[in-house]
FIDOKOL-687328 format. One record per residue: residue number from 1; x negated, y negated, z negated of N, C-alpha, C in turn; residue in one letter. Coordinates in Angstrom, 2 decimals, padded with zeros to 5 digits. Layout:
! residues N
     i       n.x       n.y       n.z      ca.x      ca.y      ca.z       c.x       c.y       c.z   aa
   NUM         X         Y         Z         X         Y         Z         X         Y         Z    A
...
***
This chain:
! residues 240
     i       n.x       n.y       n.z      ca.x      ca.y      ca.z       c.x       c.y       c.z   aa
     1    147.46    139.78   -066.17    147.34    138.33   -065.97    147.83    137.59   -067.20    M
     2    148.90    138.09   -067.83    149.42    137.45   -069.05    148.40    137.55   -070.19    K
     3    147.66    138.69   -070.16    146.66    138.87   -071.21    145.51    137.87   -071.04    K
     4    145.20    137.45   -069.80    144.08    136.52   -069.53    144.44    135.06   -069.71    L
     5    145.75    134.80   -069.68    146.18    133.40   -069.75    145.64    132.67   -070.98    T
     6    145.71    133.21   -072.20    145.18    132.48   -073.37    143.69    132.14   -073.22    P
     7    142.93    133.10   -072.61    141.50    132.87   -072.45    141.22    131.75   -071.43    Y
     8    142.08    131.79   -070.38    141.92    130.75   -069.35    142.23    129.38   -069.93    I
     9    143.29    129.29   -070.71    143.68    128.01   -071.33    142.60    127.54   -072.28    I
    10    142.03    128.48   -073.06    140.98    128.13   -074.02    139.74    127.62   -073.29    A
    11    139.40    128.29   -072.18    138.22    127.86   -071.40    138.41    126.49   -070.80    S
    12    139.64    126.28   -070.26    139.92    124.95   -069.69    139.89    123.88   -070.75    L
    13    140.40    124.20   -071.93    140.35    123.24   -073.03    138.93    122.90   -073.44    G
    14    138.06    123.93   -073.47    136.65    123.71   -073.83    135.96    122.83   -072.80    F
    15    136.19    123.16   -071.52    135.59    122.38   -070.46    136.07    120.94   -070.48    L
    16    137.37    120.77   -070.76    137.93    119.42   -070.82    137.31    118.64   -071.97    L
    17    137.13    119.32   -073.11    136.51    118.68   -074.28    135.07    118.23   -073.97    T
    18    134.29    119.13   -073.33    132.90    118.80   -072.96    132.87    117.63   -072.00    V
    19    133.79    117.63   -071.04    133.86    116.55   -070.06    134.17    115.22   -070.73    L
    20    135.10    115.22   -071.67    135.45    113.99   -072.39    134.28    113.48   -073.22    L
    21    133.59    114.43   -073.89    132.42    114.02   -074.70    131.34    113.43   -073.81    I
    22    131.11    114.04   -072.66    130.09    113.55   -071.73    130.43    112.15   -071.24    T
    23    131.71    111.97   -070.88    132.15    110.65   -070.41    131.99    109.62   -071.52    I
    24    132.32    110.03   -072.75    132.21    109.11   -073.88    130.77    108.71   -074.14    L
    25    129.88    109.70   -074.10    128.45    109.41   -074.31    127.90    108.53   -073.21    L
    26    128.26    108.85   -071.98    127.70    108.15   -070.83    128.27    106.75   -070.67    D
    27    129.55    106.58   -071.04    130.21    105.31   -070.79    130.20    104.37   -071.99    S
    28    130.10    104.91   -073.19    130.26    104.07   -074.38    129.04    104.10   -075.29    V
    29    128.67    105.28   -075.74    127.63    105.37   -076.78    126.25    105.01   -076.24    I
    30    125.79    105.69   -075.15    124.47    105.41   -074.59    124.33    103.96   -074.11    F
    31    125.32    103.46   -073.37    125.21    102.05   -072.94    125.13    101.09   -074.12    P
    32    125.86    101.44   -075.19    125.84    100.56   -076.37    124.45    100.53   -076.98    A
    33    123.81    101.74   -077.08    122.46    101.80   -077.65    121.45    101.07   -076.76    L
    34    121.53    101.34   -075.45    120.59    100.68   -074.52    120.83    099.19   -074.48    I
    35    122.08    098.81   -074.49    122.43    097.38   -074.44    121.85    096.63   -075.63    H
    36    121.91    097.30   -076.79    121.35    096.66   -078.00    119.86    096.41   -077.82    D
    37    119.13    097.37   -077.27    117.68    097.22   -077.09    117.37    096.12   -076.09    K
    38    118.12    095.99   -075.05    117.86    094.99   -074.02    118.09    093.57   -074.52    E
    39    118.78    093.43   -075.63    119.10    092.09   -076.09    118.12    091.53   -077.12    K
    40    116.96    092.20   -077.28    115.92    091.64   -078.15    115.30    090.45   -077.43    I
    41    115.31    089.30   -078.07    114.74    088.10   -077.46    113.28    087.95   -077.86    K
    42    112.46    087.68   -076.88    111.03    087.49   -077.13    110.82    086.19   -077.90    V
    43    110.13    086.25   -079.05    109.89    085.02   -079.82    108.87    084.12   -079.14    P
    44    108.86    082.85   -079.50    107.88    081.90   -078.96    106.57    082.05   -079.72    N
    45    105.53    082.47   -079.01    104.22    082.71   -079.63    103.22    081.59   -079.34    L
    46    103.50    080.78   -078.33    102.57    079.71   -077.93    102.40    078.70   -079.07    V
    47    101.15    078.40   -079.38    100.87    077.45   -080.45    100.68    078.13   -081.80    G
    48    100.96    079.43   -081.85    100.79    080.19   -083.10    099.39    080.78   -083.14    K
    49    098.89    081.01   -084.35    097.61    081.69   -084.48    097.81    083.15   -084.08    S
    50    096.74    083.84   -083.76    096.85    085.23   -083.34    097.47    086.08   -084.45    I
    51    097.18    085.74   -085.70    097.76    086.49   -086.83    099.26    086.28   -086.91    T
    52    099.70    085.03   -086.76    101.14    084.73   -086.79    101.85    085.38   -085.61    E
    53    101.22    085.38   -084.44    101.81    085.96   -083.24    102.02    087.47   -083.42    A
    54    101.02    088.14   -083.96    101.13    089.58   -084.20    102.28    089.89   -085.16    E
    55    102.40    089.09   -086.19    103.46    089.29   -087.18    104.84    089.15   -086.53    K
    56    105.01    088.11   -085.71    106.29    087.89   -085.03    106.62    089.02   -084.06    L
    57    105.60    089.52   -083.38    105.82    090.60   -082.42    106.33    091.85   -083.12    I
    58    105.70    092.21   -084.23    106.10    093.42   -084.96    107.47    093.24   -085.64    F
    59    107.72    092.04   -086.15    109.01    091.78   -086.80    110.17    091.90   -085.82    E
    60    109.91    091.67   -084.54    110.95    091.74   -083.52    110.94    093.08   -082.77    N
    61    110.32    094.08   -083.39    110.30    095.44   -082.83    109.70    095.49   -081.43    E
    62    108.69    094.65   -081.22    107.96    094.64   -079.96    106.54    095.13   -080.22    L
    63    105.74    095.19   -079.19    104.35    095.64   -079.37    103.40    094.66   -078.66    S
    64    102.15    094.71   -079.07    101.14    093.82   -078.48    100.54    094.50   -077.25    I
    65    100.54    093.78   -076.15    099.96    094.30   -074.92    098.52    093.84   -074.77    G
    66    098.18    093.37   -073.59    096.81    092.90   -073.31    096.59    091.52   -073.91    K
    67    095.43    091.37   -074.55    095.07    090.07   -075.14    093.88    089.50   -074.37    V
    68    094.10    088.40   -073.67    093.03    087.72   -072.91    092.50    086.55   -073.73    N
    69    091.19    086.34   -073.66    090.58    085.20   -074.32    089.99    084.28   -073.26    E
    70    090.17    082.98   -073.43    089.62    082.03   -072.48    089.31    080.71   -073.17    Q
    71    088.27    080.02   -072.64    087.90    078.73   -073.21    088.98    077.70   -072.91    F
    72    089.18    076.78   -073.84    090.17    075.73   -073.66    089.70    074.48   -074.39    N
    73    089.68    073.37   -073.67    089.17    072.12   -074.23    090.09    071.52   -075.29    E
    74    091.39    071.83   -075.23    092.36    071.17   -076.10    092.91    072.07   -077.20    K
    75    093.02    073.37   -076.94    093.63    074.29   -077.89    092.56    074.88   -078.82    I
    76    092.76    074.82   -080.14    091.78    075.37   -081.08    091.59    076.87   -080.90    P
    77    090.48    077.35   -081.39    090.15    078.77   -081.29    091.20    079.63   -082.01    Q
    78    091.49    080.82   -081.44    092.41    081.83   -082.00    093.87    081.41   -081.97    S
    79    094.22    080.42   -081.14    095.61    079.99   -081.00    096.13    080.46   -079.64    V
    80    097.38    080.95   -079.61    097.98    081.49   -078.38    098.24    080.36   -077.38    V
    81    097.76    080.56   -076.14    097.93    079.59   -075.07    099.14    079.94   -074.20    I
    82    099.30    081.23   -073.94    100.35    081.67   -073.02    100.82    083.07   -073.40    N
    83    102.03    083.43   -072.94    102.57    084.75   -073.23    103.39    085.26   -072.05    Q
    84    103.40    086.58   -071.88    104.22    087.25   -070.87    104.85    088.49   -071.51    I
    85    106.19    088.60   -071.50    107.21    087.67   -070.98    107.27    086.38   -071.80    P
    86    107.88    085.36   -071.23    107.99    084.07   -071.89    109.00    084.11   -073.03    S
    87    108.93    083.12   -073.89    109.83    083.03   -075.04    111.28    082.96   -074.57    A
    88    112.15    083.72   -075.26    113.56    083.70   -074.93    114.00    084.78   -073.96    G
    89    113.04    085.43   -073.31    113.39    086.50   -072.38    113.95    087.69   -073.15    A
    90    114.91    088.40   -072.56    115.51    089.57   -073.20    114.81    090.83   -072.70    E
    91    114.29    091.63   -073.64    113.55    092.84   -073.30    113.99    093.98   -074.19    V
    92    113.59    095.19   -073.83    113.90    096.36   -074.63    112.96    096.42   -075.83    K
    93    113.42    097.06   -076.89    112.59    097.25   -078.09    111.32    098.01   -077.71    A
    94    110.24    097.61   -078.29    108.96    098.27   -078.01    108.22    097.69   -076.83    G
    95    108.83    096.74   -076.13    108.19    096.14   -074.94    106.87    095.48   -075.34    R
    96    105.84    095.67   -074.53    104.52    095.08   -074.79    104.53    093.61   -074.38    A
    97    104.04    092.76   -075.26    103.94    091.32   -074.98    102.47    090.99   -074.76    I
    98    102.13    090.49   -073.58    100.76    090.12   -073.24    100.53    088.65   -073.62    H
    99    099.40    088.37   -074.24    099.12    087.00   -074.68    097.71    086.55   -074.27    I
   100    097.57    085.24   -074.08    096.27    084.62   -073.84    095.92    083.78   -075.06    S
   101    094.70    083.95   -075.55    094.27    083.28   -076.78    093.08    082.37   -076.49    V
   102    093.09    081.18   -077.07    092.01    080.22   -076.86    090.73    080.64   -077.58    S
   103    089.61    080.46   -076.88    088.30    080.66   -077.50    087.70    079.32   -077.95    K
   104    088.54    078.27   -077.84    088.06    076.94   -078.19    087.20    076.37   -077.07    G
   105    086.48    075.32   -077.35    085.64    074.69   -076.34    084.42    075.57   -076.04    K
   106    084.06    075.61   -074.76    082.88    076.38   -074.36    081.63    075.69   -074.91    E
   107    080.74    076.48   -075.50    079.53    075.94   -076.12    078.32    076.23   -075.23    M
   108    077.42    075.27   -075.14    076.17    075.45   -074.39    075.02    074.91   -075.22    V
   109    073.81    075.40   -074.94    072.63    074.94   -075.67    072.02    073.74   -074.97    K
   110    071.65    072.74   -075.75    071.02    071.53   -075.21    069.60    071.86   -074.76    V
   111    069.25    071.54   -073.51    067.89    071.83   -073.04    066.88    070.78   -073.53    P
   112    065.60    071.12   -073.42    064.53    070.17   -073.76    064.23    069.35   -072.51    Y
   113    064.49    068.06   -072.56    064.31    067.22   -071.37    063.28    066.12   -071.58    I
   114    062.62    066.10   -072.74    061.58    065.09   -072.99    060.41    065.33   -072.05    I
   115    059.93    064.28   -071.40    058.83    064.41   -070.45    059.30    064.50   -069.01    G
   116    060.62    064.71   -068.82    061.16    064.76   -067.47    061.52    063.35   -067.01    Q
   117    061.39    063.10   -065.71    061.87    061.81   -065.23    063.39    061.80   -065.32    N
   118    063.97    060.63   -065.30    065.40    060.50   -065.58    066.25    061.29   -064.57    I
   119    065.83    061.33   -063.33    066.61    062.06   -062.30    066.60    063.56   -062.59    R
   120    065.43    064.12   -062.90    065.32    065.55   -063.20    066.10    065.89   -064.46    T
   121    066.03    065.01   -065.46    066.76    065.25   -066.71    068.26    065.29   -066.47    A
   122    068.73    064.40   -065.62    070.17    064.37   -065.31    070.61    065.67   -064.64    R
   123    069.78    066.20   -063.73    070.10    067.46   -063.04    070.06    068.62   -064.03    I
   124    069.06    068.62   -064.93    068.94    069.69   -065.93    070.19    069.77   -066.80    S
   125    070.69    068.63   -067.21    071.89    068.59   -068.05    073.12    069.01   -067.25    L
   126    073.24    068.51   -066.03    074.41    068.81   -065.20    074.52    070.30   -064.90    K
   127    073.38    070.96   -064.68    073.37    072.39   -064.37    073.92    073.22   -065.53    N
   128    073.88    072.68   -066.74    074.38    073.39   -067.91    075.77    072.91   -068.32    L
   129    076.33    071.98   -067.54    077.66    071.48   -067.88    077.63    070.31   -068.84    G
   130    076.46    069.72   -069.04    076.33    068.55   -069.91    076.11    067.32   -069.02    L
   131    075.96    066.17   -069.64    075.73    064.95   -068.85    074.91    063.96   -069.65    E
   132    074.30    063.03   -068.94    073.54    061.97   -069.60    074.52    060.99   -070.22    V
   133    074.30    060.65   -071.49    075.15    059.70   -072.18    074.59    058.30   -072.08    G
   134    074.47    057.63   -073.22    073.90    056.29   -073.24    072.39    056.35   -072.99    D
   135    071.90    055.41   -072.21    070.47    055.34   -071.89    069.89    054.05   -072.46    I
   136    068.86    054.20   -073.27    068.17    053.02   -073.81    066.73    053.02   -073.28    R
   137    066.28    051.88   -072.82    064.92    051.77   -072.29    064.03    051.11   -073.35    F
   138    062.83    051.67   -073.51    061.91    051.12   -074.50    060.48    051.40   -074.07    D
   139    059.56    050.58   -074.56    058.15    050.81   -074.26    057.67    052.07   -074.97    F
   140    056.73    052.78   -074.33    056.19    053.99   -074.93    054.77    054.20   -074.43    N
   141    053.84    054.42   -075.38    052.44    054.58   -075.00    052.11    055.99   -074.52    D
   142    053.03    056.95   -074.75    052.76    058.35   -074.39    053.33    058.70   -073.03    V
   143    054.58    058.28   -072.77    055.27    058.65   -071.54    055.34    057.48   -070.58    Y
   144    055.14    057.79   -069.30    055.16    056.76   -068.27    056.57    056.23   -068.01    G
   145    056.64    055.20   -067.22    057.92    054.58   -066.91    058.89    055.57   -066.27    A
   146    060.19    055.42   -066.61    061.28    056.25   -066.09    061.20    057.71   -066.53    D
   147    060.50    057.95   -067.63    060.39    059.29   -068.19    061.14    059.35   -069.52    T
   148    061.85    060.46   -069.75    062.59    060.62   -071.01    061.59    060.75   -072.15    V
   149    061.64    059.81   -073.08    060.73    059.82   -074.22    061.38    060.37   -075.48    A
   150    062.71    060.39   -075.48    063.43    060.86   -076.68    064.84    061.29   -076.28    E
   151    065.33    062.38   -076.89    066.72    062.80   -076.71    067.37    062.85   -078.08    Q
   152    068.59    062.31   -078.18    069.22    062.15   -079.48    070.02    063.37   -079.91    L
   153    070.09    064.40   -079.06    070.59    065.72   -079.46    069.43    066.68   -079.28    L
   154    069.01    067.30   -080.36    067.84    068.16   -080.31    068.07    069.38   -079.42    S
   155    067.02    069.83   -078.77    067.12    070.99   -077.88    067.43    072.25   -078.68    S
   156    068.17    073.17   -078.06    068.53    074.41   -078.72    069.81    074.34   -079.51    G
   157    070.32    073.15   -079.71    071.57    072.97   -080.47    072.77    073.35   -079.61    R
   158    073.75    074.04   -080.20    074.97    074.39   -079.49    075.97    073.24   -079.55    D
   159    076.42    072.80   -078.38    077.39    071.71   -078.29    078.49    072.09   -077.30    V
   160    079.66    071.47   -077.39    080.74    071.78   -076.44    080.37    071.41   -075.00    P
   161    080.88    072.20   -074.06    080.70    071.93   -072.64    081.16    070.50   -072.33    Y
   162    080.34    069.77   -071.58    080.69    068.41   -071.20    080.17    067.35   -072.15    G
   163    079.48    067.75   -073.22    078.97    066.78   -074.20    077.92    065.86   -073.57    T
   164    078.01    064.54   -073.78    076.98    063.63   -073.28    075.76    063.63   -074.20    P
   165    074.58    063.58   -073.61    073.33    063.55   -074.38    072.70    062.17   -074.20    V
   166    072.63    061.42   -075.30    072.01    060.10   -075.26    070.49    060.24   -075.20    D
   167    069.84    059.37   -074.41    068.39    059.47   -074.26    067.73    058.09   -074.33    I
   168    066.43    058.14   -074.62    065.60    056.93   -074.57    064.61    057.14   -073.43    V
   169    064.59    056.19   -072.50    063.71    056.29   -071.33    062.57    055.29   -071.46    V
   170    061.38    055.78   -071.18    060.19    054.93   -071.31    060.12    053.84   -070.25    S
   171    059.73    052.66   -070.68    059.42    051.56   -069.76    057.92    051.53   -069.49    K
   172    057.24    052.57   -069.97    055.79    052.58   -069.91    055.23    051.89   -071.15    G
   173    053.92    051.86   -071.26    053.31    051.21   -072.41    053.48    049.70   -072.31    S
   174    053.71    049.09   -073.47    053.82    047.63   -073.49    052.52    047.00   -073.05    E
   175    051.42    047.75   -073.23    050.10    047.26   -072.84    049.66    047.84   -071.50    N
   176    050.56    048.51   -070.82    050.23    049.15   -069.57    050.35    048.18   -068.41    Q
   177    049.38    048.20   -067.53    049.38    047.30   -066.37    048.96    048.07   -065.14    V
   178    049.35    047.55   -063.98    048.89    048.13   -062.73    047.52    047.55   -062.38    K
   179    046.64    048.44   -061.98    045.29    048.00   -061.63    045.36    047.19   -060.33    V
   180    044.84    045.97   -060.34    044.88    045.14   -059.11    043.83    045.61   -058.11    P
   181    044.04    045.21   -056.88    043.07    045.55   -055.83    041.96    044.49   -055.82    N
   182    040.73    044.97   -056.09    039.60    044.02   -056.12    038.56    044.34   -055.06    I
   183    038.88    045.30   -054.18    037.92    045.59   -053.11    037.86    044.40   -052.15    T
   184    036.72    044.22   -051.57    036.43    043.11   -050.65    036.37    041.76   -051.37    R
   185    036.39    041.79   -052.70    036.23    040.56   -053.48    034.79    040.50   -053.96    K
   186    034.33    039.26   -054.18    032.99    039.13   -054.75    033.05    039.61   -056.19    T
   187    031.90    039.86   -056.77    031.84    040.35   -058.15    032.51    039.36   -059.09    L
   188    032.25    038.07   -058.89    032.85    037.06   -059.77    034.36    037.00   -059.59    E
   189    034.83    037.07   -058.34    036.27    037.07   -058.09    036.94    038.29   -058.73    E
   190    036.24    039.43   -058.62    036.77    040.67   -059.20    036.91    040.54   -060.71    A
   191    035.90    039.98   -061.37    035.96    039.77   -062.82    037.17    038.92   -063.20    R
   192    037.38    037.85   -062.48    038.47    036.92   -062.79    039.83    037.60   -062.60    A
   193    039.97    038.36   -061.51    041.26    039.05   -061.23    041.56    040.08   -062.31    I
   194    040.53    040.83   -062.72    040.73    041.85   -063.75    041.09    041.22   -065.09    L
   195    040.43    040.13   -065.41    040.70    039.45   -066.69    042.14    038.94   -066.74    E
   196    042.68    038.50   -065.62    044.07    038.03   -065.57    045.04    039.17   -065.90    E
   197    044.65    040.40   -065.62    045.49    041.58   -065.90    045.17    042.21   -067.24    S
   198    044.22    041.61   -067.98    043.85    042.17   -069.27    042.86    043.30   -069.16    G
   199    042.19    043.41   -068.02    041.20    044.46   -067.79    039.81    043.83   -067.69    L
   200    038.80    044.70   -067.61    037.43    044.19   -067.51    036.63    045.06   -066.57    S
   201    035.55    044.50   -066.08    034.63    045.26   -065.23    033.85    046.22   -066.12    V
   202    033.76    047.49   -065.67    033.02    048.49   -066.42    031.65    048.69   -065.82    G
   203    031.35    049.93   -065.45    030.05    050.23   -064.85    029.98    049.65   -063.44    E
   204    028.80    049.13   -063.11    028.59    048.55   -061.78    027.48    049.32   -061.08    I
   205    027.83    049.92   -059.96    026.83    050.61   -059.14    026.67    049.80   -057.85    A
   206    025.50    049.92   -057.23    025.28    049.18   -055.99    024.96    050.14   -054.85    S
   207    025.30    049.72   -053.64    025.10    050.56   -052.46    024.99    049.67   -051.23    K
   208    024.10    050.08   -050.35    023.95    049.30   -049.13    025.18    049.51   -048.24    F
   209    025.64    048.42   -047.67    026.79    048.51   -046.76    026.57    047.51   -045.63    H
   210    026.73    047.98   -044.40    026.46    047.16   -043.23    027.49    046.06   -043.04    E
   211    028.71    046.27   -043.53    029.80    045.34   -043.25    029.90    044.23   -044.29    T
   212    029.80    044.60   -045.57    030.04    043.64   -046.65    028.77    042.87   -047.02    Y
   213    029.02    041.63   -047.42    027.91    040.82   -047.94    027.49    041.34   -049.30    L
   214    026.30    041.02   -049.74    025.85    041.44   -051.06    026.81    040.97   -052.17    P
   215    026.93    041.81   -053.23    027.80    041.52   -054.39    029.29    041.52   -054.04    N
   216    029.63    042.25   -052.98    031.05    042.43   -052.63    031.49    043.82   -053.09    T
   217    032.67    043.87   -053.70    033.19    045.15   -054.22    033.57    046.06   -053.06    V
   218    032.94    047.26   -053.02    033.20    048.24   -051.97    034.31    049.21   -052.40    I
   219    034.26    049.63   -053.66    035.26    050.59   -054.16    035.47    050.37   -055.65    S
   220    036.56    050.95   -056.18    036.90    050.78   -057.59    037.53    052.06   -058.14    Q
   221    037.30    052.30   -059.42    037.93    053.42   -060.15    038.39    052.90   -061.51    I
   222    039.73    053.01   -061.85    040.83    053.58   -061.08    041.16    052.76   -059.83    P
   223    041.84    053.39   -058.88    042.20    052.72   -057.64    043.31    051.71   -057.88    A
   224    043.45    050.80   -056.94    044.50    049.78   -057.02    045.88    050.45   -057.08    A
   225    046.76    049.95   -057.94    048.12    050.48   -058.05    048.29    051.50   -059.16    G
   226    047.17    052.09   -059.63    047.28    053.04   -060.74    047.52    052.29   -062.05    E
   227    048.04    053.02   -063.04    048.34    052.40   -064.33    047.15    052.48   -065.26    L
   228    046.96    051.42   -065.99    045.89    051.37   -066.98    046.39    050.61   -068.20    A
   229    045.71    050.78   -069.30    046.04    050.08   -070.54    045.20    048.81   -070.64    I
   230    045.82    047.74   -071.11    045.07    046.48   -071.25    043.81    046.73   -072.07    K
   231    042.71    046.19   -071.56    041.42    046.41   -072.21    040.59    047.49   -071.56    G
   232    041.25    048.29   -070.66    040.49    049.35   -069.97    039.43    048.74   -069.07    D
   233    038.41    049.57   -068.80    037.32    049.14   -067.92    037.51    049.71   -066.54    L
   234    037.26    048.91   -065.52    037.35    049.33   -064.13    035.95    049.41   -063.56    I
   235    035.56    050.63   -063.21    034.22    050.81   -062.65    034.22    050.46   -061.16    N
   236    033.14    049.81   -060.74    033.10    049.35   -059.33    031.76    049.67   -058.68    I
   237    031.82    049.67   -057.34    030.61    049.78   -056.55    030.52    048.53   -055.69    V
   238    029.36    047.86   -055.73    029.20    046.63   -054.94    028.11    046.83   -053.90    I
   239    028.18    046.02   -052.87    027.16    046.10   -051.81    025.89    045.36   -052.29    S
   240    024.76    045.85   -051.76    023.52    045.13   -052.10    022.81    044.65   -050.84    N
***
């Protein structure tokens, strides 16, 4: 037993030394290292360009996580809108920082709306996220009344979502008139009514009719209410 005592003491001393080292590592050294990593503060990336944000992330021993892109009406393209974790949060070294980056204003192509009536044109623009801007009315010999005769943003052009498109709407031709109703009028009365509207009698055909007196207008082309240009001829059929 006396011969084993030195070995026993040496073994106990070794075990005690290992125990002290373990306690020291667990209680002092490891916590100190971990504590240092947990105290890295996340920098403020909002408002920075994506290039500046990446630089700040790497300088602070962090890493870039997921990068989301989204349209934004106010924030310029490639500028950070949001970040997770937020600025000032304490994280471990190497922690991934997720950021959202602006794609700028959403762009849409201007549709071709010339020839559409104003209601249809408004719907066409609205369906694309655009809207009718200023409306000017003017006479036009090509397009009928309430029809878009001109758009001040050319079709196919890329513009920001929500952009107003100014248009010119036709009031019809300055020389355009509605054809008056001359049926059941005598030929002379019909001539006078047409002349008041700037129109004239064109071809005259005759047809027997049991109801109307001779020289009474039975029918007309164009019909009453249709649009015609001043000076146009109205063909009629009269009773004989």
